[in-house]
C-alpha positions as CSV (number, residue, x, y, z in Angstrom):
1,M,35.1,-36.9,-33.4
2,Q,38.8,-37.4,-32.3
3,A,39.3,-33.7,-32.7
4,N,36.4,-33.0,-30.4
5,N,37.6,-35.5,-27.8
6,R,41.1,-33.9,-27.8
7,L,39.4,-30.5,-27.3
8,L,37.3,-31.8,-24.5
9,L,40.4,-33.4,-22.8
10,H,42.3,-30.2,-23.2
11,Y,39.5,-28.2,-21.4
12,L,39.4,-30.9,-18.6
13,I,43.1,-30.5,-17.9
14,V,42.9,-26.7,-17.9
15,I,39.9,-26.6,-15.6
16,L,41.3,-29.1,-13.1
17,F,44.5,-27.0,-12.9
18,I,42.7,-23.6,-12.7
19,F,40.0,-24.6,-10.1
20,G,42.0,-26.9,-8.0
21,I,44.1,-24.3,-6.3
22,Y,41.8,-21.4,-5.2
23,K,41.3,-20.5,-1.6
24,N,39.2,-17.7,0.0
25,C,40.7,-14.8,2.0
26,S,40.4,-16.9,5.2
27,G,42.3,-19.8,3.7
28,K,39.3,-22.1,3.5
29,D,38.4,-24.0,0.4
30,V,35.5,-22.4,-1.4
31,L,35.0,-24.9,-4.2
32,I,31.6,-26.6,-4.4
33,S,33.4,-29.7,-5.7
34,L,34.8,-31.2,-8.9
35,E,33.9,-34.7,-10.3
36,P,36.1,-35.3,-13.3
37,D,35.2,-38.9,-13.6
38,K,31.5,-38.1,-14.0
39,T,31.8,-35.7,-16.9
40,E,29.6,-36.8,-19.7
41,A,28.4,-35.2,-22.9
42,P,25.1,-33.4,-22.5
43,R,21.9,-35.4,-23.1
44,F,19.5,-34.0,-25.8
45,V,16.1,-33.4,-24.3
46,R,13.9,-31.6,-26.9
47,E,13.8,-29.0,-29.6
48,I,11.0,-26.4,-30.2
49,E,11.1,-24.1,-33.1
50,G,14.9,-23.9,-33.2
51,V,15.5,-23.8,-29.5
52,Q,17.4,-26.9,-28.4
53,E,17.4,-28.1,-24.8
54,L,20.2,-30.3,-23.5
55,L,21.1,-31.5,-20.0
56,L,24.4,-32.1,-18.3
57,S,24.6,-35.0,-15.8
58,N,24.9,-32.5,-13.0
59,G,21.6,-31.0,-13.9
60,L,22.7,-27.8,-15.7
61,Q,20.1,-27.0,-18.4
62,I,21.6,-25.8,-21.7
63,L,19.6,-24.0,-24.3
64,L,21.1,-23.4,-27.8
65,I,19.5,-20.9,-30.2
66,P,21.6,-20.8,-33.3
67,D,21.3,-18.0,-35.9
68,H,24.2,-18.1,-38.3
69,G,23.2,-14.8,-39.8
70,A,23.6,-12.9,-36.5
71,A,26.5,-10.6,-35.9
72,N,26.6,-11.3,-32.1
73,V,26.3,-14.0,-29.6
74,S,24.3,-13.7,-26.4
75,I,25.3,-15.8,-23.4
76,N,22.8,-15.8,-20.5
77,L,23.2,-17.7,-17.3
78,V,20.0,-17.7,-15.2
79,Y,19.8,-18.9,-11.6
80,R,16.3,-19.7,-10.4
81,T,16.8,-17.7,-7.3
82,G,15.9,-14.1,-6.4
83,A,14.2,-12.0,-3.8
84,K,11.7,-14.8,-3.2
85,Q,14.4,-16.9,-1.5
86,E,15.6,-14.2,0.9
87,A,15.2,-14.6,4.6
88,Y,14.2,-11.9,7.1
89,G,17.2,-9.7,7.9
90,E,18.6,-10.4,4.4
91,K,16.3,-8.4,2.2
92,G,18.4,-7.5,-0.9
93,I,21.0,-10.2,-0.6
94,A,20.2,-11.7,-4.0
95,H,20.6,-8.2,-5.6
96,L,23.8,-7.5,-3.6
97,L,25.3,-10.8,-4.7
98,E,24.6,-9.9,-8.3
99,H,26.5,-6.7,-7.9
100,V,29.4,-8.5,-6.2
101,L,29.6,-11.0,-9.1
102,V,28.7,-9.0,-12.2
103,M,31.7,-6.8,-12.5
104,R,34.0,-7.6,-9.5
105,G,35.8,-10.3,-11.5
106,S,37.0,-13.8,-10.4
107,P,40.2,-15.4,-9.2
108,K,41.5,-15.8,-12.8
109,H,40.0,-12.5,-14.0
110,P,40.4,-10.0,-11.1
111,N,40.1,-7.0,-13.5
112,L,37.0,-8.2,-15.2
113,A,35.5,-4.8,-16.0
114,E,38.8,-3.7,-17.7
115,E,39.1,-6.9,-19.6
116,M,35.5,-6.7,-20.8
117,K,36.0,-3.1,-22.0
118,K,39.1,-4.1,-24.0
119,K,37.2,-7.0,-25.6
120,G,34.2,-4.9,-26.4
121,L,31.8,-7.0,-24.3
122,R,28.5,-5.9,-22.8
123,R,27.4,-7.5,-19.5
124,I,24.1,-7.0,-17.8
125,G,23.0,-8.4,-14.4
126,T,19.3,-8.6,-13.5
127,T,17.8,-9.6,-10.2
128,G,14.1,-10.3,-10.0
129,H,11.8,-12.0,-7.5
130,D,12.1,-15.4,-9.2
131,Y,15.5,-15.4,-10.8
132,T,18.9,-13.7,-11.2
133,S,20.4,-13.4,-14.7
134,Y,23.9,-12.7,-16.0
135,R,23.9,-11.8,-19.7
136,S,26.9,-11.1,-21.9
137,I,26.6,-9.9,-25.5
138,I,29.7,-10.4,-27.7
139,P,30.7,-10.2,-31.3
140,A,30.6,-13.7,-32.9
141,N,34.0,-15.1,-32.0
142,D,34.9,-18.5,-30.6
143,D,37.7,-17.2,-28.4
144,L,35.5,-14.5,-26.8
145,L,32.7,-17.0,-26.3
146,N,35.0,-19.5,-24.6
147,W,36.3,-16.6,-22.4
148,V,32.8,-15.7,-21.2
149,L,31.9,-19.3,-20.5
150,E,35.1,-19.8,-18.5
151,V,34.3,-16.7,-16.4
152,E,30.7,-17.9,-15.7
153,A,31.9,-21.5,-14.9
154,E,34.5,-20.1,-12.5
155,R,32.0,-18.0,-10.6
156,M,29.6,-20.9,-10.3
157,L,32.4,-23.1,-8.9
158,T,34.3,-20.8,-6.6
159,F,33.6,-17.7,-4.4
160,K,36.7,-15.6,-3.8
161,Y,35.8,-12.1,-2.9
162,H,36.9,-9.7,-0.2
163,E,35.4,-7.0,2.0
164,A,36.6,-4.4,-0.5
165,D,34.4,-6.0,-3.2
166,L,31.4,-6.1,-0.9
167,K,31.9,-2.4,0.0
168,I,32.0,-1.3,-3.6
169,A,28.9,-3.5,-4.5
170,L,27.0,-2.1,-1.4
171,H,27.8,1.5,-2.5
172,E,26.4,0.7,-6.0
173,V,23.2,-0.9,-4.6
174,L,22.5,1.9,-2.1
175,E,23.0,4.5,-4.8
176,E,20.6,2.6,-7.1
177,K,18.1,2.4,-4.2
178,E,18.3,6.2,-3.6
179,N,17.6,6.8,-7.3
180,T,14.6,4.5,-7.4
181,D,13.3,5.9,-4.1
182,R,13.0,9.3,-5.8
183,D,11.2,7.9,-8.9
184,G,7.4,8.3,-8.4
185,N,6.5,5.5,-10.8
186,I,8.8,3.0,-9.0
187,L,7.5,4.2,-5.6
188,L,3.9,3.6,-6.7
189,R,4.6,0.1,-8.0
190,R,6.7,-0.8,-4.9
191,S,3.8,0.3,-2.7
192,A,1.3,-1.6,-4.8
193,F,3.3,-4.9,-4.4
194,E,3.6,-4.3,-0.6
195,A,-0.2,-3.8,-0.4
196,M,-1.1,-6.7,-2.7
197,F,1.3,-9.3,-1.3
198,L,1.1,-9.1,2.5
199,W,2.6,-12.6,3.0
200,H,4.3,-13.6,-0.2
201,A,7.9,-12.4,-0.9
202,Y,6.6,-10.6,-4.0
203,G,5.6,-7.8,-1.6
204,R,9.3,-6.9,-1.1
205,E,11.4,-5.3,-3.8
206,P,14.5,-7.1,-5.0
207,I,16.6,-4.0,-4.5
208,G,16.4,-4.6,-0.7
209,N,16.0,-2.9,2.6
210,R,18.7,-0.4,3.5
211,S,19.3,-1.6,7.1
212,D,19.5,-5.3,5.9
213,L,21.9,-4.4,3.2
214,E,24.2,-2.4,5.4
215,N,24.4,-5.3,7.9
216,L,25.0,-8.2,5.5
217,S,28.3,-9.9,5.9
218,L,30.5,-11.5,3.2
219,E,29.9,-14.8,5.0
220,Q,26.1,-14.5,4.6
221,I,26.5,-13.6,0.9
222,Q,28.8,-16.6,0.4
223,K,26.3,-18.9,2.1
224,F,23.5,-17.6,-0.2
225,W,25.7,-18.2,-3.2
226,K,26.6,-21.7,-2.1
227,S,22.9,-22.5,-1.6
228,Y,21.5,-21.4,-4.9
229,Y,24.4,-21.0,-7.4
230,R,24.6,-24.6,-8.4
231,P,24.3,-26.4,-11.8
232,N,20.8,-28.0,-11.2
233,N,19.4,-24.6,-10.3
234,A,20.6,-22.9,-13.5
235,T,20.0,-22.5,-17.2
236,L,22.8,-21.6,-19.6
237,I,21.5,-20.0,-22.9
238,V,23.8,-19.4,-25.9
239,A,22.1,-17.6,-28.8
240,G,23.4,-16.2,-32.1
241,N,26.2,-17.1,-34.4
242,F,28.3,-19.9,-33.0
243,N,29.7,-23.4,-33.7
244,Q,27.4,-25.8,-31.9
245,E,29.9,-28.7,-31.5
246,R,32.6,-26.4,-30.1
247,V,30.2,-24.7,-27.7
248,L,28.9,-28.0,-26.4
249,A,32.5,-29.2,-25.9
250,S,33.4,-26.0,-24.0
251,I,30.3,-26.2,-21.9
252,T,30.8,-29.8,-21.0
253,A,34.4,-29.3,-20.1
254,L,33.9,-26.1,-18.1
255,F,30.5,-26.8,-16.4
256,G,30.3,-30.6,-16.5
257,L,32.9,-31.0,-13.7
258,I,30.9,-29.0,-11.2
259,S,28.9,-31.1,-8.8
260,N,25.9,-30.1,-6.7
261,I,26.0,-29.8,-3.0
262,E,23.1,-31.1,-1.0
263,Q,20.4,-28.4,-0.8
264,T,20.2,-27.1,2.7
265,T,17.5,-24.5,2.0
266,K,13.8,-25.0,1.5
267,E,12.0,-23.4,-1.4
268,P,9.2,-20.9,-0.3
269,V,5.7,-22.4,-0.3
270,T,3.7,-19.3,0.8
271,V,0.4,-18.9,-1.0
272,E,-0.9,-15.3,-0.8
273,P,-4.6,-15.3,0.4
274,M,-7.1,-13.6,-1.9
275,Q,-8.1,-10.0,-1.0
276,E,-11.4,-9.5,0.7
277,G,-11.8,-5.8,0.0
278,E,-10.2,-2.8,-1.8
279,R,-6.9,-1.5,-0.5
280,E,-6.0,2.1,-0.9
281,F,-3.0,4.1,0.2
282,T,-1.8,7.7,-0.2
283,I,1.9,8.7,-0.4
284,R,2.7,12.4,0.2
285,R,5.8,14.2,-1.1
286,R,6.9,17.8,-1.5
287,R,6.9,19.0,-5.1
288,T,5.8,16.0,-7.0
289,V,3.8,15.2,-10.2
290,P,0.5,13.8,-9.0
291,M,0.0,10.2,-10.1
292,M,-1.9,7.0,-9.2
293,L,-2.2,3.4,-10.1
294,A,-4.9,0.8,-9.8
295,A,-3.6,-2.8,-9.6
296,Y,-5.5,-6.1,-9.8
297,R,-4.0,-9.5,-9.0
298,T,-4.2,-12.2,-11.7
299,E,-3.3,-15.9,-12.0
300,D,0.3,-16.7,-12.4
301,V,2.2,-16.6,-15.8
302,S,1.7,-20.4,-16.4
303,H,-2.1,-20.3,-16.1
304,P,-4.1,-20.1,-19.4
305,N,-6.1,-17.2,-18.0
306,Y,-3.0,-15.1,-17.7
307,A,-3.1,-14.7,-21.5
308,A,-5.9,-12.2,-20.9
309,A,-3.5,-9.8,-19.3
310,P,-1.6,-8.7,-22.4
311,L,-4.8,-8.7,-24.5
312,L,-6.6,-6.5,-22.0
313,A,-3.5,-4.2,-21.7
314,Y,-3.8,-3.6,-25.4
315,I,-7.5,-3.3,-25.6
316,L,-7.7,-0.8,-22.7
317,G,-4.4,1.0,-22.8
318,K,-2.9,1.3,-26.2
319,E,-3.2,4.5,-28.3
320,E,-6.8,5.5,-29.3
321,K,-8.2,2.8,-27.0
322,R,-10.6,3.1,-24.1
323,L,-8.5,4.8,-21.5
324,N,-7.2,7.4,-23.9
325,D,-10.7,8.3,-25.1
326,T,-11.9,8.9,-21.6
327,L,-8.8,10.3,-19.8
328,I,-6.3,11.8,-22.3
329,T,-8.5,13.1,-25.1
330,T,-10.5,15.0,-22.4
331,K,-7.1,16.3,-21.0
332,L,-8.0,15.0,-17.6
333,I,-4.6,13.3,-17.4
334,D,-1.3,13.8,-19.1
335,K,-0.2,10.1,-19.6
336,Q,-1.5,6.6,-19.0
337,E,0.3,3.2,-19.1
338,V,-0.8,-0.4,-18.6
339,K,1.8,-2.8,-17.2
340,I,1.5,-6.6,-16.8
341,V,3.4,-8.4,-14.1
342,N,4.3,-12.1,-14.7
343,F,5.7,-13.8,-11.6
344,A,6.0,-17.5,-11.2
345,D,3.5,-17.7,-8.4
346,S,1.2,-14.8,-9.2
347,G,0.5,-12.1,-11.7
348,A,-1.0,-8.6,-11.8
349,I,-2.2,-6.0,-14.3
350,I,-1.5,-2.4,-13.3
351,F,-3.0,0.8,-14.7
352,E,-0.9,4.0,-14.1
353,L,-2.1,7.5,-14.5
354,K,0.1,10.7,-14.5
355,L,-1.3,14.2,-14.3
356,E,0.4,17.5,-15.1
357,Y,2.2,19.2,-12.2
358,G,-0.2,21.2,-10.1
359,K,-3.3,19.3,-11.1
360,G,-3.5,17.1,-8.1
361,A,-7.1,18.2,-7.5
362,D,-8.1,16.2,-10.6
363,L,-6.7,12.9,-9.3
364,S,-9.9,11.8,-7.6
365,M,-11.9,12.4,-10.8
366,A,-9.3,10.5,-12.9
367,Q,-9.5,7.6,-10.4
368,E,-13.3,7.5,-10.5
369,K,-13.3,7.4,-14.3
370,L,-10.6,4.8,-14.5
371,L,-12.4,2.5,-12.1
372,N,-15.7,3.0,-14.0
373,I,-14.0,1.8,-17.2
374,L,-12.5,-1.3,-15.5
375,E,-15.1,-2.4,-13.0
376,K,-18.1,-1.7,-15.2
377,I,-16.7,-3.6,-18.2
378,A,-19.8,-5.8,-18.3
379,E,-21.8,-2.7,-19.2
380,K,-19.6,-2.0,-22.2
381,P,-18.3,-5.5,-23.1
382,I,-15.2,-6.2,-25.1
383,T,-16.0,-6.6,-28.8
384,Q,-14.8,-9.3,-31.2
385,E,-13.1,-6.5,-33.3
386,E,-11.1,-5.4,-30.2
387,L,-10.1,-8.9,-29.4
388,D,-9.0,-9.5,-33.1
389,H,-6.9,-6.4,-33.1
390,A,-5.3,-7.3,-29.8
391,K,-4.4,-10.8,-31.0
392,S,-3.0,-9.4,-34.2
393,Y,-0.9,-6.9,-32.3
394,W,0.6,-9.6,-30.0
395,D,1.0,-12.1,-32.8
396,D,3.1,-9.5,-34.7
397,K,5.0,-8.5,-31.6
398,L,5.9,-12.0,-30.6
399,R,6.9,-12.9,-34.2
400,K,9.2,-9.9,-34.4
401,S,10.8,-10.7,-31.1
402,K,11.5,-14.2,-32.3
403,T,13.5,-12.8,-35.2
404,D,15.6,-10.6,-32.8
405,I,18.0,-13.1,-31.4
406,E,19.1,-10.9,-28.5
407,L,15.6,-10.0,-27.5
408,F,14.3,-13.6,-27.9
409,S,17.0,-15.1,-25.9
410,K,16.4,-12.6,-23.1
411,E,12.7,-13.4,-23.0
412,I,13.5,-17.1,-23.1
413,S,15.9,-16.7,-20.2
414,Y,13.4,-14.8,-18.1
415,N,10.8,-17.5,-18.6
416,A,13.4,-20.1,-17.6
417,G,13.9,-18.2,-14.4
418,R,10.1,-18.1,-13.8
419,G,9.8,-21.9,-14.1
420,D,10.3,-23.1,-17.7
421,W,11.7,-21.6,-20.9
422,R,8.7,-23.1,-22.8
423,L,6.4,-20.6,-21.1
424,W,7.1,-18.2,-24.0
425,F,5.5,-20.7,-26.5
426,L,2.8,-21.6,-24.1
427,M,1.8,-18.0,-23.6
428,R,1.7,-17.4,-27.4
429,N,-0.6,-20.4,-27.8
430,H,-2.9,-19.2,-25.0
431,I,-3.2,-15.8,-26.6
432,Q,-4.1,-17.2,-29.9
433,T,-6.8,-19.5,-28.6
434,I,-8.6,-17.4,-26.0
435,T,-12.2,-16.7,-26.9
436,L,-14.2,-13.5,-26.5
437,E,-16.5,-15.1,-24.0
438,K,-13.6,-16.3,-21.9
439,L,-11.8,-12.9,-22.1
440,Q,-14.9,-11.1,-20.9
441,S,-15.4,-13.5,-18.0
442,I,-11.8,-13.1,-16.9
443,A,-11.9,-9.3,-17.1
444,K,-15.1,-9.3,-15.0
445,N,-13.5,-11.5,-12.4
446,W,-10.2,-9.5,-12.2
447,F,-11.6,-6.0,-12.3
448,D,-13.5,-6.4,-9.0
449,A,-13.4,-3.8,-6.2
450,N,-12.5,-6.6,-3.7
451,N,-9.4,-7.4,-5.9
452,R,-8.4,-3.7,-6.3
453,T,-5.3,-1.9,-4.9
454,V,-5.0,1.8,-5.4
455,I,-1.9,3.9,-4.6
456,K,-1.9,7.7,-5.0
457,L,1.1,10.0,-4.9
458,I,0.1,13.6,-4.1
459,E,1.9,16.9,-3.4
460,S,1.7,18.2,0.1
461,D,3.2,21.5,1.1
462,G,3.2,20.5,4.8
463,Y,5.0,17.2,4.1
464,S,8.2,16.6,6.1
465,R,10.0,13.3,5.8
466,R,9.8,11.3,9.0
467,E,13.0,9.6,10.2
468,P,12.9,6.1,11.7
469,Y,12.6,6.0,15.5
470,S,16.0,5.6,17.1
471,K,16.7,2.4,19.0
472,V,17.7,2.8,22.6
473,N,20.2,0.7,24.6
474,L,17.9,-1.5,26.7
475,A,20.7,-3.0,28.7
476,N,21.9,0.4,30.0
477,Q,18.4,1.4,31.0
478,L,17.9,-1.9,32.9
479,K,21.2,-1.4,34.6
480,Q,20.2,2.1,35.7
481,L,16.8,0.7,36.9
482,D,18.5,-2.0,39.0
483,A,21.0,0.5,40.5
484,A,18.1,2.9,41.4
485,N,16.5,0.0,43.3
486,G,19.6,-1.1,45.0
487,Q,20.1,-4.2,42.9
488,V,23.5,-5.6,41.8
489,D,24.5,-8.2,39.3
490,R,24.6,-11.6,40.8
């Protein structure tokens, strides 16, 4: 115990020295604040199947997932903020902030990318609608683990970046956006979200809007960081082969000093109205593989009914299942895929079809057959055998993911970002307990024409890309108008 106290005291002294001197480029203090007198050991909250939850006094949630047989340690810091919190004129700010932080370094580690390369670390940043995640994967080593925790704590505590950092991050994001804009599958899904969510922020991709991104200032990004990158809006997950006492001492010393500022932003409360009819859009491109998707909104990921989504995805979409028998075996399409979308406030199940190049004429027939399979499911009900196979598949998949510490910790982190890490276990239970009657009822309710969104991508020889209308200088026009009428400024 005395050794642990000495270790904790050592970290407190180091952190007070490190973080007490940083200034931003304008000379203003950018610390959130330090409260050394309020540092306390984390409070144990609960443990479920090897996942331990603890809580620091400043609200930081800690999840420890020990696996002493693992070769690596995965450190994941998740902030419950993403595209959902973005304001108009700032679409893409959460994603741009991620790029500023993920490899740009920090005051103590200005050459972070180079340091990580030398240490053999992998670092992945992910921005979604509901969360932003920073994940590092390292060989099991106490010094490396402490180094990663120090970097994450420093970036939660202080924002010291320059216009040059923003310029590099913006270039990365715009390049990523150009690549995704050329991807037909991403284009279809993006258009589907825009059509399904007319009011909710889920209708806007986290990658952002080009004009918004190009006009974002470093001050705006710092304000967004200050509003959402705080202890009581974050979950820190450490999974793999590590010493639990040492990790908790490090986390307490590094993160326990950070206090929360008063939240000045309001969480979004928009509820997307239900559709009142099918929505269908066509996108035209020159020289493209014809493809389409049909999307249906579902309940959100926490709702027991959402468990039907992965089960139906398997029953309808996996190899030698219903869609393959009708669409691929007959060579009407080249490929099909079913995707499930699990947002905090809503969900969706999406059926994607891809045809061979030059077979765009078959797209309407493929769409008709797909919708017949889905929306006439009452005429060919799901069987108990199909449900049993689907449950067995997902039971095996979830069991295997739980034995893969990196995969399991990533899934836990995403659920923490969507609302609560225990959603993983809740979903598993809902899948195991759903009945055939319930599944059939949910499928009939979801696969309704009034809940349907169809997006098609077709080839058009006459297609030419339209550029945005140019914006005129209204002030100059009005000045000329006044002059023509003999008016002068008064």
